[in-house]
N, C-alpha and C positions, 0 to 999 in steps of 0.2 A: 446301396445303389452304386457301389464302387466310387464314392466320392462325388457323384452327381447330385446336385442340390435341387435341380428343377428340370422339368421335361414338358414339351408341348405334345399333346395328343391330337392327331389329325385324322378325322373320320371322313372318308371319301364315299359318297353315294352317287347314284346316277344323276341326281338333281341338286346336290348341295355339297359344300365343303364346310366342315365344322372344325373348330379348334378350341381346345381347353388347355390352358397352361397351369401347371401345378408346381409348387415349390415345397420343399420340406424344411420346416422349422422345428428343431429338436426332433420329437417323434410325431409331430403333427403335420398333416398335409393340408395345404390351403390353395384354393383357386385364385390365381392372380390375373387371369385373362380368359375371356370367353367371347367367341364370335362365330359368325357363319355368313356365307354368301351362297346365293343360288346360282346354279349352272343352267344356262339356257342357250340353245336347246339342250335337253338332257343328253347325257352320255349313253351311247349304246355300246357297251363293252364288247359285244359279239361282232359288231360290224366295223367299229372304228379302229384304225391301226395305231401303233404305239406313238407315232408322230402326232396324230390328232389328239390322242389322249394326253400326251405331255403338254400340248398347247393349251388344252382346256384346264388342266390342272394348274398350270402356271398362271393363266389368266385369273382363275378363282383365288389362287394364293396371293396374287398382287392386290386384288380387291380387298381381301381380308387384311392385308398389311396396311392398307390405307385407312381402313376403319378401326382396326384393332392391332396396332403394330406388335409383332411377335418378338419377345425378348430372348427366349431360350434358343440356343443353338443345337440343343439335343431334341430330336423329334422321334416319335413313334407313330405308326400308322395303323388304322383299321380299314379294311376293304369290304365291299358288300358280300354277303353270304353267297350270292349267285356266282361269284368267281371261283368258289371253292367246291371241291368234292368233299362232302361231309357224310361219313358213314360210321356205323358201329360194327366192330369186328372183334372176334375172340383172338387170343394170342397165347403162345406157349411161354410161360414165365421162366422156363429154364434157359431161354435165349437171352443174350445180352442185348442192350438197347439198339445197337446198329443192326443186329440180326433181325430184331422185331420190325424195325423200319423197313428193311429189305423184304421181309415177308409181306408186310402191308403193301409195298410197291408191287409185288407180284400179284397180290389179290386184286389191286386196282387195275392192273393190266388185263386181268381176266374179266372183271366186271365192266370195264370201259375199254374194250379192245381198239376203239377208234382214237384213243389218246396215246401219245407217246409218254409212257410212264417215266422215262429218264429225264423228261423236261419238267417234272413236277417236284416241287419242294414239299416234303411230307413231315407232318408233325402229329403227335398223338397225345391224348390225355386219358388217364385211367378212369374207368367208370365204377360206380358202386355196385355191390353184389345183390341188391334188393329186388331188382326187376328182371334183368336179362338172365338167361340160363348160364350156368357155369360160373367159375370164380374169377376169370381173367378176361375182361372185356375192355375195349378201348374205343374212344371217340377219335376217329382218324380224319384229319383234314389234309387236303392236297391243293396246292396252288401252282399254276404255271409260273415258272421262274422268270418269264418275261416281265411280269408285274414287279418283281423284286428289282430287276434291272432298271425298269422305268423309275421306280422310287429312288434308287441309288443315284441315277443320273439327275433326277430332280433335286436331290439334296446337294449334289456337287455343284449344280448351277446356282443354288441359293445359299451356298456356304453353310449348310446344315450338316449335323452329324446324325445319320440314321441309327436308330437303336433296335426297334422291334417292328414287325409287321404281323398282323393277325386278322382272323375272321372277326368282323364286327359283332356278330351275334354271340360268339363264344366269349369274346372279351367282355361284353356287357353282362352276360350271365356269370362269368367268373368274378367280375368285380363285385356283383351283388353277393355272391357266396362268400367272398373274402371279408366284406365289411358289414354285411347285414346277416348276422348268424343267429340261429336258434336251434338248439339240439332237439331231436325227436320231432322235427317239423318237416313238412313237405311244401316246397315252393313249385308251383306250376307257372312257368314263365313263357311268355310269347314274344318272340322278336319279329317285328314286322319290317319287311323290306319291299322294294318295288315289285318283285316277281315271286317272292317266296315268303312263307311263314315258317319259323323254326320253333319247335316245341321243346322245352327243357323241363324235365321233372327232376328236381333236386331233393335229396333226402339228407337231413342234418347238414345242410350247406355243402353237399357234394353231389355232382351230377350223376344220376343213375340211368337216365334215358334221354336220348336226343334224337330228333327226327326232323328232317326238312320236308315241307310240303310245297309243291309248286302251285302258284295261283292260277296257272293256265288250266288246272283241273277245277271244274266248277264245284266239285264235291270235297274240296280241301278241308272245309270246316267239319263236314260229316266224318272225314277220315280222322281228324283230330279227336272228335267225340268217340269214335270207335276205339282209339288207343286208350283214352281215359276210362272207357267202360270195361276194359279187360279186367277179369276177376282180381288178378294180383295187384293191379294198380288201384282199382276201385276199393279193395279192402284196405290198402295202405292209406288212401285218402280218407276213408271212413274212420280209421283208428287214430289218425294223427291230427295235430294242429296244422292247418293248411293256409297258405297265402297264395295269391295269384297276382302276377304283375305283367304289364305291357312295357316294352321298350322298343327302340328302333324308330323307324319312320312313323309319322303321325297315324294313329288309328282313328278312323272315322267313327262318329257316334253310333251310327247304325251297326257297324261291324262289332264295336265294343258291346253293344246291347245284345247282339246275336250270340256272341261268345258267352256272355253271362247267362243268358236264357238257356242255352243248350248245354252248358257245362255245369250250371248250378254254382259256379265259383264267382266270387266278387272280385273281379279284376280291377286293379287301380294302376295308374301310370306311375312307374318307378321314378323317383326323383333322386338322382345321384348327388345333388347338392345339399341333401340332408345329411349325407355322410361326409363328403369333402366340402367344407363350407367356403364361402367367399372370403377373401382377405378384406378387411374393413375398407381399404382404399381402392377397391375395384370400382371403376366408374360404371354408371348406368349403361347396361348393355343394350337396352331396347328389346330384349328377348323376354317374352312372357313366361311365367312359371308353367304354363300349360305345355310349353315346348321343351321343358327341362329333360323329360324322359328321352327325347331324341338325342341328347348329348351323353347318354350313358356309355356308349362305346368310346368316344373321344376321352371322356373322363377316366374310364377304366384303363385304357392303354397308357395314359399319362401317369396314372397312379401306380403303375406296375413297377415299383422301384427295385424289387429284388430279382 
């Protein structure tokens, strides 16, 4: 971690701000602080300008600091999936990394002509070869640079050192893949956020398929079932040991039951604190274990030491 011994992970959603502080002792990661505060009225990222967003973020951060003072000066952030373009694209592996990124920028400009692609920060992750056609596929995410500037200014105001910014759903899924590993197994993960559901299919702890479904479509659950019913995926699920996890915003009991009924998978809420445990002197947080899955993104970005 380049000499950094601790980091605070801050997860920003439309309705809450969550923080998890992690420190490294020898080769072990420990949670030293956890807290959250609710944002009311909720943030509408599409309608509110950067000044209003900065004000709400600062107010929430001040409230967190009163309840659970933050010790670390190094912070990393996760933002809601709704702020990102998230797509799967093939690429030419003969290109160097910068050329691949520019190729993705051009692809995004064609798929989303109403967006100024030069204003986007683009990042990509390699996907496994088991589901998508071809040998070279990537999960591409793009974020408007105005949010990076917003967080940079926030850190300057609060005397913090910004380290990483990432998509909350991808961070949560990546954290699970890094620390909860099982060879020859399939993980079907669902990240729930205010207006979208992100489906991850991981094979041997590596993402092989990722798709975002908007909740504005009343058939989003049927669309997920359709993906899981494709022959190639269905055969993989049949042949392998499989796990199914929820993380992200709270999943209602009714929706959880519907997922399990329609997919035939036994979904459970992922608990990041079974992997990165609390330091013995962490005070009572008042946060129930039922809510722990909602802290996966904040935990994952704080634990990204490399």
